[in-house]
Each structure stands twice: as C-alpha cells, then as structure tokens.
C-alpha positions in Angstrom: 38.4 -249.4 -62.7 39.0 -253.1 -63.0 40.0 -255.0 -59.8 43.3 -256.7 -59.9 45.4 -258.2 -57.1 47.4 -255.0 -57.0 44.5 -252.6 -56.2 42.4 -254.7 -53.7 43.1 -252.3 -50.9 41.8 -249.3 -52.9 38.9 -248.5 -50.4 36.1 -249.9 -52.6 35.8 -253.2 -50.7 33.0 -253.6 -48.1 34.1 -253.4 -44.5 33.6 -256.5 -42.4 30.3 -256.6 -40.4 30.4 -256.4 -36.7 27.1 -256.9 -34.7 26.1 -254.2 -32.2 26.1 -255.1 -28.6 22.7 -256.5 -27.3 20.3 -254.0 -25.7 19.9 -254.2 -21.9 16.9 -256.2 -20.7 14.3 -253.9 -19.0 11.5 -255.2 -16.8 8.0 -255.0 -18.2 5.9 -252.5 -16.3 2.2 -252.1 -17.0 0.2 -249.2 -15.6 -3.4 -250.1 -15.0 -6.0 -248.1 -16.8 -8.7 -247.1 -14.3 -10.7 -245.2 -16.8 -12.2 -248.3 -18.4 -15.3 -249.7 -16.8 -15.4 -253.5 -16.3 -18.0 -255.4 -18.5 -21.2 -255.7 -16.5 -22.9 -258.3 -18.7 -25.4 -255.9 -20.3 -27.6 -256.7 -23.2 -29.8 -259.7 -23.8 -28.4 -263.2 -23.4 -28.4 -265.2 -26.6 -30.5 -268.3 -26.9 -28.5 -271.5 -27.4 -28.1 -272.5 -31.0 -30.1 -275.6 -32.0 -27.6 -278.1 -33.5 -28.8 -281.3 -35.2 -25.6 -282.9 -36.6 -27.3 -285.8 -38.2 -29.6 -283.4 -40.2 -26.5 -281.8 -41.7 -25.1 -285.3 -42.6 -28.4 -286.1 -44.3 -28.1 -282.9 -46.4 -24.7 -283.9 -47.7 -25.5 -287.4 -48.9 -24.6 -287.8 -52.6 -27.2 -288.4 -55.2 -29.9 -286.1 -53.9 -32.1 -283.5 -55.6 -31.6 -279.7 -54.9 -34.5 -278.4 -53.0 -33.7 -274.7 -53.3 -34.2 -274.8 -57.1 -33.6 -271.1 -57.7 -34.9 -270.1 -61.2 -32.1 -269.3 -63.7 -29.5 -270.4 -61.2 -29.9 -274.1 -60.6 -28.7 -276.1 -63.6 -30.5 -279.3 -63.1 -33.5 -278.8 -60.7 -34.9 -282.3 -61.3 -31.8 -284.3 -61.5 -29.7 -286.0 -58.7 -26.6 -284.0 -57.7 -23.4 -284.9 -55.8 -22.6 -281.4 -54.6 -25.6 -281.0 -52.3 -25.0 -279.3 -49.0 -27.0 -277.8 -46.1 -27.8 -274.2 -46.8 -28.7 -272.2 -43.6 -31.1 -269.2 -43.7 -29.5 -265.8 -43.5 -32.3 -263.9 -41.8 -32.6 -263.0 -38.2 -35.9 -264.8 -38.1 -34.0 -268.1 -38.5 -31.7 -267.4 -35.5 -28.9 -265.8 -37.5 -27.1 -263.0 -35.7 -23.7 -261.3 -35.3 -21.3 -264.1 -34.7 -24.1 -266.7 -34.7 -25.1 -269.2 -37.4 -28.7 -270.0 -38.0 -30.3 -272.9 -36.2 -29.9 -276.3 -37.9 -33.7 -276.8 -38.2 -33.6 -273.9 -40.7 -31.4 -275.7 -43.2 -32.4 -276.6 -46.8 -30.6 -279.1 -49.0 -29.3 -277.3 -52.0 -26.6 -277.4 -54.8 -23.5 -275.3 -54.7 -24.9 -272.7 -57.2 -28.1 -272.2 -55.2 -26.1 -272.0 -52.0 -23.9 -269.3 -53.5 -27.1 -267.4 -54.6 -28.6 -267.5 -51.1 -25.4 -266.5 -49.4 -23.8 -263.9 -51.6 -25.7 -263.0 -54.8 -24.9 -259.6 -56.0 -27.5 -259.8 -58.8 -30.5 -260.3 -56.4 -32.1 -258.2 -53.7 -32.4 -259.5 -50.2 -36.1 -260.1 -50.6 -35.5 -262.3 -53.7 -32.9 -264.4 -51.7 -35.2 -264.7 -48.7 -38.2 -265.7 -51.0 -36.1 -268.3 -52.7 -34.9 -269.7 -49.3 -38.5 -269.7 -47.9 -39.7 -271.7 -50.9 -36.9 -274.1 -50.4 -37.6 -274.4 -46.7 -41.3 -275.2 -47.5 -40.1 -278.0 -49.8 -37.6 -279.3 -47.2 -40.3 -279.4 -44.5 -42.6 -281.3 -46.8 -39.8 -283.9 -47.4 -39.1 -284.2 -43.7 -42.8 -284.9 -43.0 -42.7 -287.5 -45.7 -39.6 -289.1 -44.2 -41.1 -289.1 -40.7 -44.2 -290.9 -42.0 -42.4 -293.6 -43.8 -41.7 -296.9 -42.0 -38.6 -297.7 -43.9 -36.7 -294.5 -42.9 -33.7 -295.3 -40.7 -34.2 -294.6 -37.0 -31.4 -291.9 -36.8 -32.9 -290.1 -39.8 -36.4 -290.2 -38.3 -35.1 -288.9 -34.9 -33.3 -286.0 -36.5 -36.3 -285.1 -38.7 -38.7 -285.3 -35.8 -36.4 -283.1 -33.7 -36.2 -280.5 -36.5 -39.9 -280.5 -37.1 -40.6 -280.1 -33.4 -38.2 -277.0 -33.2 -39.9 -275.6 -36.3 -43.3 -276.1 -34.7 -42.3 -274.3 -31.6 -40.9 -271.4 -33.6 -44.1 -271.3 -35.7 -42.9 -272.5 -39.0 -44.3 -276.0 -39.3 
C-alpha cells in the first residue's frame, strides 16, 4: 500500500522513542576472598639484565656486513647492508627467559632475513637456529676483539665492546 497524505495514520509508522528512566545507583560492595594465599615471594630471584645501549646502537649503523650469514637465507653475506640490527640469542643460556630478553652482550649484528630465521623460522629446527646464532656470535666476538685492539676506534665504542667482552668472559663465552 502506497503512503499518501490521507493514510499516514494507518498504524504502519514507527512510534516515537522515549528513553527508559535511569537505573538507581547502588554502592559497590566487595567481599574479600580469604581463600587466596598472599604471594610469599617464592621461586628464585632473577638476575638483573645486562643492558649496553651503545652496543645496540653500534649494531644498527647503516652500511655494515651481516655477521649471522645463515646459508640459503642471507642474500648478500659479503656486502654492506642498511637493514642490520641487533639479533639477541633465544636460548636460556643467553639469559633469555619468560618475560625476559637475552642480555645485550649476547647480540649479533644481522640482516632482517637472518634475524627472522633466528627468531621464527618454521623451516629449521631449534638446533639449526642455535648453531647459526652461535657461529654468528663467534664472528661478533672476533670483531669486538678487533675493535678493542684498534687505536682509532671511538672511545664510546671501545667502552661498550670492552664491557660486553668482560660480561662474556664472566659467563664463560669469550
């Protein structure tokens, strides 16, 4: 049926909306749960994380060579890259844990593709990823030793490298 001015009151029109009255405000009452024991601080305390911010800045400088060099993953293992970043180790032996990132002394400069391989490769086993990271860490330690021995290395770089090598020595890696 077509609407015309004559049949507007035919009962098909929507009624006007009226808002309901607001609900009464009730006070918030919380009943304590005495069944839950308070946290007693159990478990072993975590060691503080070793952070060396300048070491991370050194890893992100443009025009560096990837030190991870994962076979069949790294596109240009001998060429300078602009997408280098610091790749942390993912094993518990590097300080990694639940809610805890690995220490900064266990960082290797790597390209984005190698970093993805180390962090979340579905094509490799955990042993293959750990072996690739350990080989890259050995190359990184050799480069840090070289930078520490050079006299033209900037003072901040030399301090960061010396601190990282000292932490690695204490942990039994260098």
